[in-house]
C-alpha positions in Angstrom: 0.0 0.0 0.0 1.3 3.4 -0.9 2.0 5.9 2.0 0.0 9.0 2.8 -0.4 11.7 5.4 -3.9 12.6 6.7 -4.3 16.2 7.6 -7.3 17.8 9.3 -10.5 16.1 10.5 -14.2 16.2 9.7 -15.7 17.5 6.6 -15.2 16.3 3.0 -12.1 14.5 1.7 -9.6 15.8 -0.8 -6.8 13.6 -2.1 -3.6 15.3 -3.3 -1.3 13.7 -5.9 2.1 15.2 -6.4 4.0 15.7 -9.7 7.0 14.0 -11.3 9.9 15.6 -9.3 8.4 15.9 -5.8 6.6 13.7 -3.3 3.5 14.6 -1.2 5.6 17.1 0.8 5.2 19.5 -2.1 1.7 20.3 -0.7 3.1 21.2 2.8 2.5 25.0 2.3 -1.2 24.3 2.0 -1.7 22.0 4.9 -2.9 24.5 7.4 -6.0 25.2 5.3 -7.4 21.7 5.9 -7.4 22.3 9.6 -8.7 25.8 9.4 -11.7 24.7 7.3 -12.5 21.3 8.8 -11.3 19.4 5.8 -9.7 16.0 5.6 -6.8 16.0 3.1 -4.9 12.9 2.0 -1.4 13.8 0.8 -0.1 10.8 -1.1 3.4 9.5 -1.9 3.3 7.5 -5.1 5.4 4.4 -5.6 9.0 5.4 -5.8 8.5 8.7 -3.9 8.9 9.9 -0.3 7.6 7.3 2.2 6.7 5.0 -0.7 10.2 4.8 -2.2 10.4 1.1 -1.2 7.3 0.2 -3.1 8.4 -1.6 -6.2 6.2 -1.5 -9.3 5.9 -0.6 -13.0 5.8 3.1 -12.1 3.2 4.1 -14.7 0.3 6.5 -14.5 -2.2 3.6 -14.8 -0.6 1.8 -11.9 -0.6 5.0 -9.9 -4.4 5.5 -10.5 -5.1 1.9 -9.4 -3.0 2.4 -6.3 -5.0 5.6 -5.4 -8.3 3.8 -5.8 -7.1 1.0 -3.5 -5.9 3.6 -1.0 -9.3 5.3 -1.0 -10.8 1.8 -0.4 -8.5 1.1 2.5 -9.3 4.5 4.0 -13.1 4.0 3.4 -13.3 7.1 1.4 -16.4 6.8 -0.9 -16.0 10.1 -2.8 -13.4 12.9 -2.8 -12.1 15.9 -4.5 -9.0 14.8 -6.4 -6.2 17.4 -6.7 -3.1 16.8 -8.8 0.0 18.7 -9.8 1.6 18.2 -13.2 2.0 14.4 -13.6 -0.4 14.0 -10.7 -2.9 16.0 -12.7 -2.8 13.3 -15.3 -3.1 10.6 -12.7 -6.3 12.0 -11.2 -7.8 12.1 -14.6 -7.0 8.4 -14.9 -8.8 7.9 -11.6 -11.8 9.7 -13.0 -11.8 7.4 -16.0 -11.5 4.2 -13.9 -13.8 5.1 -11.0 -15.9 8.2 -11.8 -18.3 7.5 -8.9 -15.4 8.1 -6.5 -14.8 11.7 -7.8 -16.8 14.8 -6.8 -14.5 17.1 -8.9 -11.0 17.4 -10.2 -8.5 20.2 -9.5 -5.5 20.2 -11.8 -2.5 22.4 -10.8 -0.6 22.8 -14.1 -1.9 19.3 -15.1 -0.5 17.1 -17.8 -3.5 16.3 -20.2 -5.0 12.9 -20.6 -3.0 12.2 -23.7 0.3 13.0 -22.0 2.9 15.4 -23.4 5.1 14.3 -26.3 8.5 15.7 -25.4 10.8 16.3 -28.3 14.0 14.2 -28.4 16.2 17.0 -26.8 13.7 17.7 -24.0 13.3 14.0 -23.4 17.1 13.6 -23.1 17.3 16.4 -20.5 14.4 15.0 -18.5 15.9 11.5 -18.6 19.3 12.9 -17.4 17.5 14.8 -14.6 16.5 11.4 -13.1 20.1 11.2 -11.7 21.8 14.5 -12.5 21.1 17.5 -10.1 22.2 20.0 -12.7 19.8 18.7 -15.3 17.0 18.8 -12.7 18.0 22.4 -11.9 17.8 23.4 -15.6 14.3 21.9 -15.8 13.2 23.8 -12.7 14.6 27.1 -14.0 12.8 26.7 -17.4 9.5 25.7 -16.0 9.5 28.3 -13.2 9.9 30.9 -16.0 12.4 32.9 -14.0 9.8 33.9 -11.4 10.3 34.3 -7.6 10.6 30.8 -6.1 9.9 29.9 -2.5 11.7 28.0 -1.1 15.1 28.7 -2.7 15.7 26.6 -5.8 18.7 24.9 -4.1 16.5 23.7 -1.3 13.8 22.5 -3.7 16.3 20.5 -5.7 17.8 18.9 -2.6 14.4 17.9 -1.4 13.5 16.5 -4.8 16.7 14.4 -4.9 16.0 13.1 -1.4 12.4 12.2 -2.1 12.8 10.3 -5.4 14.6 7.3 -6.9 16.0 7.4 -10.5 14.5 4.2 -11.7 10.9 5.3 -10.8 11.4 8.7 -12.4 12.6 7.1 -15.7 9.6 4.7 -15.8 7.1 7.5 -15.0 8.7 9.7 -17.7 8.1 7.0 -20.3 4.4 6.8 -19.1 3.6 10.5 -19.6 6.5 12.1 -21.6 6.9 9.9 -24.7 3.4 9.9 -26.2 2.6 9.3 -29.9 0.0 11.9 -31.0 -3.1 10.0 -31.9 -6.8 11.1 -31.6 -8.0 10.6 -28.1 -11.0 8.2 -28.3 -12.1 9.0 -24.7 -15.5 10.6 -24.4 -15.9 14.1 -22.8 -15.8 13.7 -19.0 -18.9 15.2 -17.2 -17.0 15.5 -13.9 -16.3 19.2 -13.0 -12.7 20.1 -13.5 -10.8 23.2 -12.4 -7.4 24.2 -13.9 -5.0 26.3 -11.8 -2.5 27.4 -14.3 0.5 29.7 -14.0 0.2 32.7 -16.4 3.8 32.1 -17.5 3.8 28.3 -17.5 5.8 27.3 -20.6 4.4 23.8 -20.6 0.7 24.1 -19.9 -0.1 26.8 -22.5 -3.3 28.4 -23.7 -3.0 26.4 -26.9 -2.6 23.1 -25.0 -5.6 23.9 -22.8 -7.8 24.7 -25.8 -6.7 21.6 -27.6 -6.7 19.1 -24.8 -8.9 20.2 -21.9 -11.7 22.3 -23.4 -13.1 19.4 -25.5 -12.5 16.8 -22.7 -14.2 18.6 -19.9 -17.5 20.4 -20.6 -17.7 21.5 -17.0 -14.3 23.2 -17.0 -13.2 26.3 -15.0 -9.8 27.9 -15.5 -8.1 30.0 -12.9 -4.9 31.9 -13.9 -2.2 32.3 -11.3 -0.5 35.5 -12.2 3.3 35.7 -12.3 3.6 31.9 -11.9 5.1 29.2 -14.1 4.7 25.5 -13.7 5.1 25.4 -9.8 2.4 27.8 -8.5 2.6 26.3 -4.9 6.2 27.4 -4.6 6.1 30.5 -6.9 2.8 32.0 -5.6 1.9 30.2 -2.4 -0.4 33.0 -1.2 -2.5 32.7 -4.3 -2.8 28.9 -4.0 -3.7 29.2 -0.3 -6.4 31.8 -1.1 -7.9 29.6 -3.8 -8.1 26.5 -1.6 -9.5 28.5 1.3 -12.3 29.8 -0.9 -13.0 26.5 -2.5 -13.0 24.7 0.9 -15.5 27.2 2.2 -17.7 26.6 -0.8 -17.5 22.8 -0.5 -18.0 22.7 3.3 -21.5 21.5 3.0 -20.6 18.5 0.7 
């Protein structure tokens, strides 16, 4: 069973799924909100990350979605809001495909779309190198953060990223989301409400990608722009993310 941290008590559940280069601790800046608004947040460590580093597996987004459904079963969570950052945003969409009755709504923070992202050969080489090379990981961070203020300092973020991840898992997950042949997506539009929290300067999750991948897939789609943020809004604009989740938790308190 994958590991998780349960924050808060009472009220509705939200399950948080981290991105490719960080474990569940990436959501630490938001944890106080769960307690302040009587929420129950489940901060997950996927296989190969954080407290689940010892969990062997295939390290694919499909396996991760199955793990999350089993975790919800083990915790007796019938339905939840599912929140995912980047790769985690793709994984929660897989959960919605596999078990739609378990999902009240989706919140994607700079999420990878259902079709994945087809990295070009040079980008794929850099991402693959970052699985073991701190300098390559730093180059990715600097590019995706778009040169914007970053809290905590980048050096601390990279050190935490290296400590929380194992290279073999990163390589396998990369193949699962980052080397995708562009074919028409046969999936039907998903009726589950989805909110995108997207940095206004994110070089990866662009307006064109949103229009192409998310608008047709989610008829009940809401888009929130996080000003002066790139691909890591939690670290780049933590106050804006805290404000969003405070408002949304107040609105969902009666669920």
